[in-house]
Every structure is written in structure tokens, then in C-alpha cells.
Backbone bond lengths (Angstrom), bond angles and torsions (degrees), N, CA, C in turn:
res aa  C-N    CA-C-N  psi(-1)  N-CA   C-N-CA  omega(-1)  CA-C   N-CA-C  phi
1 M - - - 1.395 - - 1.523 108.80 -
2 S 1.304 120.86 128.91 1.421 123.96 178.65 1.514 112.42 -75.56
3 E 1.324 113.66 164.70 1.498 118.72 179.65 1.561 110.10 -63.03
4 Q 1.386 114.70 -33.34 1.471 116.32 178.13 1.525 112.36 -70.19
5 S 1.323 117.88 -39.04 1.409 119.84 -178.58 1.554 114.01 -71.00
6 V 1.374 116.57 -27.45 1.447 122.64 170.98 1.501 109.53 -60.94
7 A 1.365 115.40 -49.34 1.461 121.86 -176.72 1.529 110.16 -64.80
8 K 1.379 118.56 -35.39 1.455 121.21 176.89 1.560 113.39 -65.02
9 T 1.329 118.09 -36.16 1.444 118.94 -178.06 1.559 112.26 -77.53
10 D 1.331 114.63 -29.53 1.489 116.12 179.37 1.560 105.63 -149.57
11 P 1.341 119.01 96.80 1.415 121.47 -175.48 1.530 113.44 -60.70
12 A 1.276 119.91 -21.66 1.471 123.17 -178.31 1.547 108.20 -85.77
13 A 1.289 119.83 -14.86 1.457 120.86 -177.14 1.519 112.15 -69.41
14 P 1.331 116.32 141.91 1.485 118.86 -179.98 1.506 111.45 -64.73
15 T 1.300 117.01 150.21 1.453 118.11 177.82 1.521 109.73 -75.22
16 L 1.341 117.17 169.05 1.400 121.59 178.85 1.543 111.23 -60.92
17 R 1.305 118.42 -41.40 1.464 123.99 175.24 1.523 111.54 -60.54
18 E 1.320 117.52 -42.61 1.458 120.18 179.21 1.535 111.34 -64.33
19 L 1.357 115.03 -42.73 1.434 118.48 174.49 1.478 115.85 -62.01
20 A 1.368 115.44 -37.62 1.451 120.41 175.78 1.490 113.33 -63.58
21 L 1.340 115.02 -40.85 1.480 119.15 177.97 1.526 112.17 -68.33
22 E 1.332 114.37 -39.73 1.498 119.34 177.25 1.525 109.17 -60.31
23 E 1.314 117.44 -46.78 1.476 120.14 -178.07 1.517 109.84 -64.07
24 A 1.306 118.99 -42.81 1.457 123.13 -179.95 1.521 110.15 -62.35
25 A 1.311 116.55 -45.48 1.494 120.87 -178.77 1.523 109.00 -64.71
26 L 1.301 118.51 -44.44 1.475 124.44 179.41 1.532 111.04 -62.70
27 D 1.314 116.42 -39.58 1.506 122.06 177.47 1.523 108.03 -61.01
28 L 1.372 118.11 -50.39 1.453 119.15 179.23 1.549 112.53 -60.43
29 L 1.323 113.31 -43.67 1.469 117.12 -177.69 1.550 110.44 -66.12
30 A 1.355 116.48 -38.70 1.496 118.55 178.67 1.511 111.09 -63.65
31 A 1.351 117.86 -38.09 1.501 119.98 178.22 1.494 109.68 -67.37
32 R 1.306 116.54 -39.84 1.491 117.86 -179.11 1.533 111.44 -71.18
33 V 1.355 116.93 -37.22 1.437 118.95 175.97 1.529 112.58 -63.25
34 A 1.399 115.73 -41.95 1.460 117.92 -179.53 1.536 109.90 -64.08
35 T 1.273 118.55 -41.66 1.481 123.40 -179.66 1.569 108.84 -65.98
36 A 1.308 114.88 -47.44 1.521 117.12 -179.91 1.506 111.52 -63.78
37 K 1.373 117.38 -39.33 1.454 119.00 179.35 1.481 113.75 -65.10
38 K 1.368 116.49 -38.99 1.482 121.38 179.59 1.556 107.48 -62.92
39 D 1.347 113.44 -46.26 1.480 119.02 -178.26 1.577 109.93 -62.18
40 V 1.302 118.70 -47.69 1.429 119.48 -176.34 1.505 110.34 -70.27
41 R 1.338 121.65 -33.05 1.456 120.26 176.06 1.549 111.56 -64.65
42 A 1.301 115.29 -39.73 1.463 118.87 178.10 1.530 111.20 -65.13
43 R 1.331 118.02 -41.99 1.452 121.23 178.66 1.496 110.57 -68.89
44 M 1.338 118.68 -37.69 1.474 121.93 177.67 1.520 108.36 -65.39
45 Q 1.300 121.67 -45.49 1.443 124.52 -178.42 1.516 108.51 -57.93
46 A 1.369 114.75 -49.23 1.492 116.24 -178.01 1.553 110.83 -60.93
47 A 1.330 115.66 -40.80 1.500 119.17 -177.48 1.544 108.80 -69.36
48 L 1.338 117.53 -39.89 1.490 118.40 176.48 1.522 111.85 -62.72
49 D 1.312 115.25 -40.41 1.499 118.35 -178.77 1.509 110.62 -62.93
50 V 1.339 117.92 -42.61 1.410 122.53 178.54 1.568 108.54 -65.11
51 A 1.313 116.30 -48.70 1.511 116.83 -179.98 1.531 112.65 -62.14
52 A 1.299 116.93 -35.32 1.464 120.67 179.84 1.526 109.51 -64.88
53 R 1.352 117.57 -46.65 1.436 122.13 179.65 1.515 111.39 -64.95
54 R 1.278 116.19 -43.68 1.503 122.77 -173.56 1.506 110.79 -77.16
55 D 1.337 119.43 -48.44 1.438 122.23 -167.75 1.516 112.78 -123.67
56 G 1.323 119.05 -1.16 1.500 121.37 -176.88 1.545 114.61 76.56
57 V 1.382 116.34 11.36 1.462 120.49 -179.60 1.483 111.13 -65.99
58 E 1.300 118.85 131.37 1.471 123.62 -179.50 1.558 110.28 -125.31
59 R 1.346 117.64 -8.71 1.463 118.55 175.88 1.469 110.75 -153.20
60 V 1.349 114.50 154.55 1.432 121.70 -178.34 1.553 108.08 -141.60
61 V 1.251 117.87 146.77 1.506 118.85 179.88 1.522 107.64 -98.55
62 A 1.314 115.32 146.61 1.476 123.87 173.78 1.517 107.29 -94.07
63 T 1.297 117.39 117.27 1.445 121.37 -172.86 1.520 109.15 -124.36
64 L 1.324 116.28 132.97 1.444 121.14 179.00 1.517 109.36 -70.67
65 P 1.333 117.82 162.64 1.476 120.35 177.47 1.524 116.07 -54.58
66 D 1.358 115.80 -24.70 1.462 120.00 178.49 1.547 112.79 -85.27
67 G 1.326 116.19 0.89 1.445 119.88 177.57 1.530 114.76 97.53
68 E 1.328 119.92 -7.73 1.452 121.82 -177.30 1.596 107.46 -76.45
69 T 1.343 113.17 130.00 1.464 119.99 179.46 1.543 105.41 -83.87
70 V 1.354 117.44 127.84 1.443 120.84 -176.74 1.524 112.15 -112.54
71 A 1.338 118.38 -22.34 1.453 120.34 -177.37 1.578 110.35 -159.76
72 T 1.292 114.15 164.71 1.460 120.46 174.81 1.520 107.24 -123.89
73 I 1.349 115.78 133.56 1.443 119.64 175.15 1.526 108.42 -110.40
74 S 1.321 115.70 124.19 1.466 121.45 -175.30 1.518 112.35 -115.77
75 L 1.322 117.95 140.43 1.438 122.05 177.64 1.542 109.68 -76.39
76 R 1.279 116.55 137.25 1.501 121.83 176.28 1.548 105.30 -115.44
77 A 1.310 114.67 126.11 1.460 119.99 177.63 1.524 110.78 -65.66
78 G 1.334 115.56 145.54 1.413 121.30 173.17 1.544 108.41 -80.74
79 A 1.331 118.13 -176.28 1.399 123.14 -179.57 1.483 111.66 -140.08
80 T 1.325 116.74 143.17 1.510 121.49 173.08 1.470 109.19 -113.75
81 G 1.280 116.41 152.03 1.477 120.93 179.75 1.516 108.60 -170.76
82 P 1.410 113.49 175.91 1.446 117.00 -176.37 1.569 109.83 -74.53
83 V 1.313 112.20 140.04 1.506 118.46 177.86 1.518 104.37 -132.49
84 V 1.331 117.05 131.34 1.420 121.58 175.85 1.503 109.55 -73.90
85 T 1.324 114.17 119.20 1.462 118.60 -178.20 1.519 113.66 -104.98
86 D 1.398 114.73 -18.84 1.420 121.72 176.66 1.530 109.31 -147.56
87 E 1.329 111.87 91.06 1.449 118.59 -174.39 1.533 111.98 -65.77
88 E 1.358 116.62 -31.56 1.450 117.95 179.36 1.567 109.87 -68.50
89 A 1.312 119.68 -40.99 1.434 120.28 177.32 1.572 110.65 -65.01
90 L 1.240 117.53 -38.00 1.491 121.19 177.29 1.519 110.96 -63.68
91 A 1.320 116.05 -45.77 1.464 119.50 -179.94 1.523 111.85 -66.42
92 R 1.335 117.46 -39.19 1.490 121.28 176.39 1.515 109.81 -60.78
93 W 1.359 117.48 -45.69 1.437 123.34 -179.91 1.564 112.37 -61.55
94 L 1.333 114.82 -43.93 1.429 118.76 -178.05 1.559 108.61 -65.03
95 R 1.304 116.43 -43.14 1.487 121.20 178.99 1.530 111.18 -59.66
96 Q 1.366 115.64 -43.65 1.447 119.24 179.09 1.565 115.27 -69.21
97 T 1.346 112.44 -39.78 1.474 118.74 -173.90 1.518 110.81 -80.90
98 Y 1.341 117.59 -34.92 1.447 122.27 -179.04 1.518 110.64 -127.37
99 P 1.346 118.43 69.14 1.455 121.56 -174.64 1.514 113.56 -65.79
100 D 1.308 119.61 -24.36 1.453 123.59 -177.50 1.526 111.07 -85.71
101 Q 1.339 119.74 -11.07 1.420 122.33 179.41 1.548 109.57 -91.70
102 D 1.289 115.53 145.78 1.444 119.49 179.84 1.560 110.60 -101.68
103 W 1.262 115.13 62.96 1.444 121.55 -175.27 1.520 111.68 -95.42
104 T 1.288 119.04 -11.76 1.470 120.73 -178.49 1.543 107.95 -122.55
105 T 1.292 113.43 161.14 1.461 118.81 173.16 1.568 106.64 -121.58
106 T 1.323 115.35 151.36 1.425 120.64 -179.17 1.476 110.24 -108.01
107 R 1.328 115.66 121.26 1.469 123.85 173.15 1.506 103.33 -135.41
108 V 1.305 118.24 -153.40 1.422 117.68 174.09 1.482 111.00 -61.05
109 V 1.381 116.80 -31.39 1.406 124.06 177.81 1.533 108.81 -124.02
110 R 1.264 119.92 130.17 1.459 121.84 176.28 1.514 108.21 -76.49
111 E 1.374 111.93 134.47 1.461 117.93 177.92 1.536 109.00 -136.02
112 V 1.286 114.65 158.02 1.487 121.29 -179.10 1.469 105.52 -84.88
113 R 1.355 116.65 139.44 1.442 123.48 176.21 1.533 107.81 -61.40
114 P 1.328 117.54 136.77 1.491 119.64 -174.05 1.553 113.21 -58.23
115 W 1.358 116.34 -37.53 1.484 117.15 -179.45 1.497 112.92 -64.73
116 K 1.384 114.28 -37.99 1.452 117.85 179.79 1.523 112.32 -73.00
117 L 1.331 114.73 -38.29 1.479 118.62 176.42 1.517 109.40 -58.98
118 G 1.320 117.47 -39.58 1.489 120.72 179.54 1.512 109.62 -61.99
119 E 1.344 119.49 -42.64 1.427 122.86 -179.95 1.571 110.10 -64.91
120 L 1.325 115.50 -46.03 1.466 118.62 179.65 1.552 112.38 -61.91
121 I 1.332 115.08 -44.75 1.437 118.89 177.62 1.528 111.61 -60.53
122 A 1.279 117.01 -39.94 1.456 121.27 -179.81 1.566 110.33 -63.14
123 Q 1.319 114.58 -41.94 1.534 119.64 177.35 1.509 110.42 -63.58
124 M 1.322 116.24 -44.55 1.508 119.29 -179.09 1.520 109.68 -69.68
125 E 1.305 116.84 -35.31 1.502 117.65 177.69 1.474 113.32 -63.54
126 A 1.355 113.60 -39.70 1.477 118.90 -179.97 1.496 109.72 -65.87
127 A 1.356 117.73 -38.81 1.464 121.87 -179.46 1.524 111.72 -82.90
128 Q 1.339 119.83 -15.15 1.439 124.36 -173.41 1.484 112.99 52.79
129 A 1.376 113.22 40.00 1.452 121.67 177.98 1.494 109.20 -152.22
130 A 1.284 116.09 152.32 1.477 120.85 179.12 1.540 106.45 -82.69
131 Q 1.297 115.87 62.88 1.458 123.52 -177.38 1.499 108.79 -144.85
132 I 1.389 115.66 147.30 1.413 120.90 172.36 1.539 108.23 -130.81
133 V 1.287 114.53 158.42 1.495 121.95 -179.56 1.495 106.05 -106.83
134 D 1.358 116.68 124.16 1.450 122.97 176.00 1.532 106.51 -65.94
135 P 1.335 118.79 118.61 1.481 119.70 -178.62 1.524 114.47 -65.24
136 D 1.318 116.66 -21.72 1.484 117.33 -179.30 1.527 113.44 -84.46
137 T 1.369 112.63 -40.91 1.478 117.79 -172.38 1.531 113.22 -103.58
138 G 1.386 114.85 -19.66 1.446 117.07 -174.30 1.534 114.01 79.68
139 E 1.319 116.79 0.50 1.434 121.31 179.78 1.538 110.79 -70.91
140 V 1.339 116.04 137.97 1.469 120.92 177.56 1.528 108.03 -93.83
141 H 1.287 113.87 125.77 1.481 119.95 -177.41 1.542 107.23 -110.31
142 D 1.405 116.14 132.19 1.471 120.36 164.92 1.524 105.21 -74.74
143 V 1.338 117.02 132.22 1.404 121.59 -179.43 1.504 109.98 -100.37
144 P 1.356 116.64 120.17 1.417 121.47 179.48 1.537 111.44 -75.98
145 G 1.280 118.51 155.34 1.470 121.64 179.70 1.523 115.79 76.59
146 V 1.361 115.68 10.44 1.467 119.38 179.56 1.541 107.26 -133.88
147 R 1.313 116.28 136.69 1.469 121.24 173.14 1.505 110.65 -128.57
148 I 1.281 117.33 152.76 1.433 121.75 174.01 1.557 105.51 -91.53
149 K 1.294 116.91 120.68 1.455 121.65 -177.87 1.489 109.71 -151.73
150 P 1.337 119.12 172.38 1.448 119.47 179.24 1.487 112.26 -61.36
151 V 1.306 118.32 133.93 1.496 121.65 179.28 1.528 109.20 -120.47
152 R 1.314 117.87 -6.53 1.474 121.12 171.30 1.506 108.14 -151.78
153 A 1.316 114.06 126.54 1.463 119.59 -173.36 1.486 109.70 -71.34
154 R 1.314 115.17 148.74 1.490 121.73 173.22 1.506 105.38 -65.69
155 T 1.290 115.78 138.27 1.465 119.31 -178.19 1.524 111.06 -146.95
156 H 1.269 118.53 -168.12 1.487 122.17 175.35 1.491 111.14 -144.45
157 S 1.322 117.97 161.97 1.411 122.01 -179.79 1.551 109.66 -127.10
158 L 1.334 115.28 156.44 1.425 122.26 179.32 1.498 107.45 -116.31
159 V 1.297 119.41 126.02 1.478 125.29 176.91 1.524 107.50 -119.63
160 W 1.349 114.29 120.20 1.472 119.77 -178.27 1.513 108.60 -80.57
161 K 1.390 113.62 145.58 1.430 122.17 169.62 1.533 106.27 -72.08
162 K 1.319 117.68 162.69 1.466 119.74 -176.09 1.504 113.47 -57.16
163 T 1.323 118.23 -38.12 1.474 120.71 179.20 1.483 113.91 -106.37
164 G 1.363 116.58 12.33 1.410 120.86 -176.79 1.497 117.79 -58.46
165 K 1.379 113.95 -47.61 1.488 119.14 -176.22 1.532 110.89 -64.07
166 A 1.308 116.07 -42.57 1.474 120.76 179.69 1.512 108.59 -62.23
167 A 1.338 116.03 -43.58 1.522 121.78 -178.72 1.527 108.34 -63.04
168 V 1.280 117.61 -43.61 1.537 119.07 -179.16 1.551 108.61 -66.31
169 G 1.331 116.51 -42.63 1.479 119.25 177.12 1.524 111.35 -57.13
170 Q 1.323 118.97 -45.82 1.462 123.19 178.18 1.532 110.38 -62.87
171 A 1.332 117.58 -43.95 1.483 122.38 -179.68 1.550 107.93 -63.14
172 W 1.274 119.71 -40.20 1.472 125.40 178.41 1.556 107.56 -62.32
173 R 1.311 117.52 -50.14 1.490 120.41 -177.56 1.559 109.49 -65.43
174 S 1.293 118.27 -33.67 1.479 119.31 -178.03 1.530 111.80 -78.07
175 G 1.319 118.37 -13.44 1.497 121.39 -178.13 1.467 113.20 93.72
176 A 1.347 118.90 0.74 1.472 122.00 -178.59 1.527 113.81 -64.79
177 L 1.352 116.84 -21.71 1.481 121.91 -176.47 1.526 110.21 -104.01
178 T 1.297 121.41 9.28 1.451 123.57 -175.94 1.528 112.48 -53.20
179 R 1.310 119.59 -44.44 1.476 120.62 -177.85 1.511 113.47 -65.68
180 Y 1.314 116.63 -20.68 1.465 121.23 177.88 1.519 113.74 -87.24
181 M 1.317 116.85 -9.09 1.461 119.05 -171.70 1.542 112.17 -113.25
182 T 1.335 117.81 21.96 1.452 120.87 -175.41 1.525 110.38 -62.25
183 A 1.344 119.43 -32.60 1.441 120.14 179.91 1.488 113.50 -65.51
184 L 1.382 114.66 -24.91 1.501 118.98 -178.97 1.503 111.80 -86.71
185 T 1.349 117.43 -24.05 1.459 117.47 -172.75 1.514 110.75 -114.91
186 A 1.320 119.10 7.84 1.470 122.58 177.79 1.499 111.59 -64.56
187 A 1.273 116.34 150.74 1.491 121.08 175.11 1.530 108.72 -60.37
188 P 1.308 119.45 151.37 1.428 123.77 -175.68 1.569 114.32 -52.10
189 E 1.330 116.79 -37.95 1.440 119.69 178.96 1.506 112.71 -70.23
190 E 1.365 115.79 -22.19 1.477 118.50 -179.10 1.508 110.52 -89.92
191 A 1.296 118.53 -22.76 1.452 121.94 -176.19 1.558 112.70 -80.81
192 T 1.277 113.96 151.50 1.481 117.30 172.22 1.522 108.62 -92.86
193 P 1.324 116.30 142.65 1.480 119.03 -177.05 1.477 116.59 -65.45
């Protein structure tokens, strides 16, 4: 269907060129929004981490210039736990320590059966140590090939107030948020791709 025939069927419909321009503009805007959002999330996380250590702050409200609260940003704690860093060392140790148990398989490389690894990780996570307790002897074993380290990064979440999105939209349209949107409206040579 040609551009002229589209216009004949619905005179109010945008032309093919107008749709192409709209898509190109939105593509650029989406890329800039994604980059700006990633940047502000990283800066917000760093600021929240500092405020939490210094003052115990775990949440902050997003407030428009007119004083209306539109959202709440809350700190989420990270988590640490056991992570297998050398599966071969872990499998070798299990085979030597528990030779009668069939917890490993032998191929070119020895590996721990997934179900057993899940059990071991759960025990170490509960203890917050790369150690397990032998259920028969009560002996505590240091487990090679496993370290306790961060498994989920500390982050934050944004929860909108019921009318927050509409209020932000209105503030955007009125120009009240212009200073916060420079990354979106910068000239191409000023923007990051």
C-alpha cells in the first residue's frame, strides 16, 4: 500500500514518512532513557549506600518541585552465600571424605551431582561458612572449592504512589522536570550512545 493510498483510506492517519520519523525519534529517546536510567540507578545506589552507613537511611521519597511525593525508593540488602569456585576440588574432596557415598560422577572431569551440590550449598548457606557437619560423626569439615561471597548485589526499588506517574507526566509536560532530563535532550555530540 503506497503512502498516498494510506492517506486516502484514513486522512487523519500519519504518513509513512511521519511514522518512520516517529519510530526513529522514539528509538533514539529509548536508547537515551536506558542509558540515563542505568546511570541514575548507579548514582542512587552509591548515595543510598553512603546514607545507610552514615545515617541509617534506608528509604527516600521522590518529590516533585511543587512538594508532591510521587514515589518511594527503598534500599534492598544484598546477600552473601556459598559459591562453588572450584568444582573439581570439591568433587575430589567429597570422593576422598565420603568414598562410600555416590555423590560424584566420573567422566573426564569429576563433578558433584546437582542434587547433592544443592544440599551442600544449603548447609553452607545456613552456616554462612564453607563448612559442613558430617551427620554420622559430627565432625566439621572445611569444604575446598567453595567460598562465601556476595550472591546478590545490594540494590534498591522504586514504588510509585497511586497518582505519582500522572503527576510526573504533568510535571514533565509543564517543564518542571527539564533540569533532570538533560541526558535525553542533549545534542547528539553531548549524549552518550
